[in-house]
C-alpha positions in Angstrom: 15.8 12.6 -5.9 16.8 9.4 -7.7 15.3 6.1 -6.6 16.9 2.6 -6.6 14.9 -0.4 -7.7 16.3 -3.8 -6.6 14.9 -6.7 -8.5 15.4 -10.3 -7.3 13.9 -13.0 -9.5 14.1 -14.9 -12.7 16.6 -13.4 -15.2 14.0 -13.7 -18.0 11.6 -11.2 -16.3 14.2 -8.4 -15.9 13.5 -7.3 -19.4 9.8 -7.3 -18.8 10.2 -5.0 -15.8 12.5 -2.7 -17.8 10.0 -2.6 -20.6 7.1 -1.7 -18.3 9.2 1.1 -16.6 10.0 2.5 -20.1 6.3 2.4 -21.0 5.6 4.5 -17.9 8.2 7.0 -19.1 10.7 6.2 -16.3 14.4 6.8 -17.2 16.9 4.5 -15.7 20.4 3.2 -15.8 20.4 -0.5 -16.5 23.5 -2.5 -15.7 25.1 -4.5 -18.4 23.8 -8.1 -18.5 26.2 -10.9 -17.9 24.9 -13.7 -20.1 27.8 -16.0 -19.2 26.5 -16.3 -15.7 24.0 -19.1 -15.1 21.8 -18.4 -12.1 18.2 -19.1 -11.4 17.7 -15.9 -9.4 19.1 -12.6 -10.8 19.7 -9.5 -8.7 19.6 -6.3 -10.7 19.8 -2.8 -9.4 18.3 0.0 -11.5 18.7 3.7 -10.7 15.7 5.6 -11.8 15.3 9.4 -12.1 12.7 12.0 -13.0 13.0 14.2 -16.0 14.2 17.7 -15.5 10.8 19.3 -14.9 9.2 16.3 -13.2 8.3 16.1 -9.5 9.6 13.2 -7.4 6.0 12.1 -6.6 5.3 11.8 -10.3 8.3 9.5 -10.6 7.1 7.5 -7.6 3.6 7.1 -9.2 5.2 6.0 -12.5 7.5 3.5 -10.8 4.6 2.1 -8.7 2.4 1.8 -11.7 5.0 -0.2 -13.6 5.6 -2.5 -10.7 1.9 -3.0 -10.2 1.5 -3.9 -13.8 4.5 -6.3 -13.5 3.0 -8.0 -10.4 -0.4 -8.2 -12.1 1.1 -9.9 -15.2 3.6 -12.2 -13.5 2.2 -12.5 -9.9 3.5 -11.1 -6.7 5.7 -14.1 -5.9 7.4 -14.2 -9.3 10.0 -11.7 -8.2 10.8 -9.3 -5.4 11.0 -5.6 -6.4 12.1 -3.1 -3.7 12.2 0.7 -4.1 14.6 2.8 -2.0 15.5 6.5 -2.0 19.1 7.3 -2.9 20.8 9.5 -0.3 22.9 12.3 -1.7 
């Protein structure tokens, strides 16, 4: 089942979260970035999914590991990262 990650925080850290997710082997659809918009806090929604032969709990573990690394590197209060299940 796909998961949705909602990131709220500084725009500059969105790329760092995406990089950490990729390092954990998580595939996701990243929305096109609007560089003309000037905001202090960005809200970005990523839809992540497991590979064809991968269990959902493996996806959960990879996502959680990437978020834990993000929080360790930038602090828990740098940004809000929320994970939800997509309903089909």
